[in-house]
C-alpha positions in Angstrom: -13.5 -37.9 -76.4 -17.2 -37.6 -76.3 -17.6 -41.2 -77.5 -15.3 -42.4 -74.8 -17.3 -40.7 -72.1 -20.5 -42.3 -73.4 -18.9 -45.7 -73.3 -17.6 -45.2 -69.8 -21.0 -44.0 -68.7 -22.7 -47.0 -70.3 -20.1 -49.4 -68.7 -20.7 -47.8 -65.3 -24.5 -48.1 -65.6 -24.1 -51.8 -66.6 -21.9 -52.4 -63.6 -24.5 -50.8 -61.4 -27.2 -53.0 -62.9 -25.1 -56.1 -62.4 -24.5 -55.2 -58.8 -28.1 -54.5 -58.2 -29.1 -57.8 -59.9 -26.6 -59.7 -57.8 -27.9 -58.1 -54.6 -31.5 -59.0 -55.6 -30.5 -62.6 -56.4 -28.7 -62.9 -53.1 -31.7 -61.6 -51.3 -34.0 -63.9 -53.2 -31.8 -66.9 -52.4 -31.7 -66.0 -48.7 -35.5 -65.6 -48.6 -35.9 -68.9 -50.4 -33.6 -70.6 -47.9 -35.5 -69.1 -45.0 -38.9 -70.2 -46.5 -37.5 -73.7 -46.9 -36.3 -73.8 -43.4 -39.6 -72.5 -42.0 -41.4 -75.2 -44.0 -39.1 -77.9 -42.7 -39.6 -76.7 -39.1 -43.4 -76.6 -39.6 -43.4 -80.1 -41.1 -41.3 -81.5 -38.3 -43.5 -79.9 -35.7 -46.6 -81.4 -37.3 -45.0 -84.8 -37.5 -44.1 -84.6 -33.8 -47.6 -83.6 -32.8 -49.1 -86.3 -35.0 -46.7 -88.9 -33.6 -45.4 -89.9 -37.0 -41.8 -89.0 -35.9 -40.0 -88.9 -32.6 -37.5 -86.5 -31.3 -34.4 -87.9 -29.7 -32.3 -85.6 -27.6 -28.8 -86.6 -26.8 -28.0 -84.8 -23.6 -25.6 -85.1 -20.7 -26.2 -83.7 -17.3 -23.3 -81.9 -15.9 -22.8 -82.2 -12.2 -22.6 -78.8 -10.6 -20.1 -78.3 -7.8 -21.5 -78.7 -4.3 -22.0 -75.4 -2.6 -22.1 -75.6 1.1 -24.2 -73.1 3.0 -22.3 -70.6 5.1 -21.8 -71.4 8.8 -24.4 -70.0 11.2 -23.6 -66.8 13.0 -21.9 -66.9 16.3 -25.0 -65.9 18.3 -26.7 -69.0 17.1 -23.9 -71.3 18.3 -24.2 -70.1 21.9 -26.4 -71.8 24.4 -29.8 -70.0 24.8 -30.0 -67.8 27.9 -31.9 -68.9 31.0 -34.8 -66.5 30.8 -35.9 -67.1 34.4 -32.6 -65.9 35.7 -32.5 -63.0 33.3 -36.0 -61.9 34.2 -35.3 -62.4 37.9 -32.5 -59.9 37.6 -34.7 -57.4 35.8 -37.9 -57.8 37.8 -37.7 -58.1 41.6 -40.8 -58.6 43.7 -40.5 -57.2 47.2 -42.4 -58.7 50.2 -43.9 -55.2 50.9 -45.8 -55.3 47.6 -47.2 -58.8 48.4 -48.8 -57.9 51.7 -52.3 -56.4 51.6 
């Protein structure tokens, strides 16, 4: 029974190592892919700045729906008041005030 426990322990440690190696390999591959992508972007950026390559953008402008402004408020639609008549109603000049 002691031998079986040792073998089980050894097997479990091997499995842990295999998982760890797989994780490290996956991380290395992702890092490598990221570095390649960064290098490609850098090379393309340099080519664009040098004028050795051109960038073509295929785009389509989407027409936005026309939004009409809201109508003006009702007080703006009315005729302007006659200020002379309005001031004449407020201010009255009497003849007594005009005589010296």
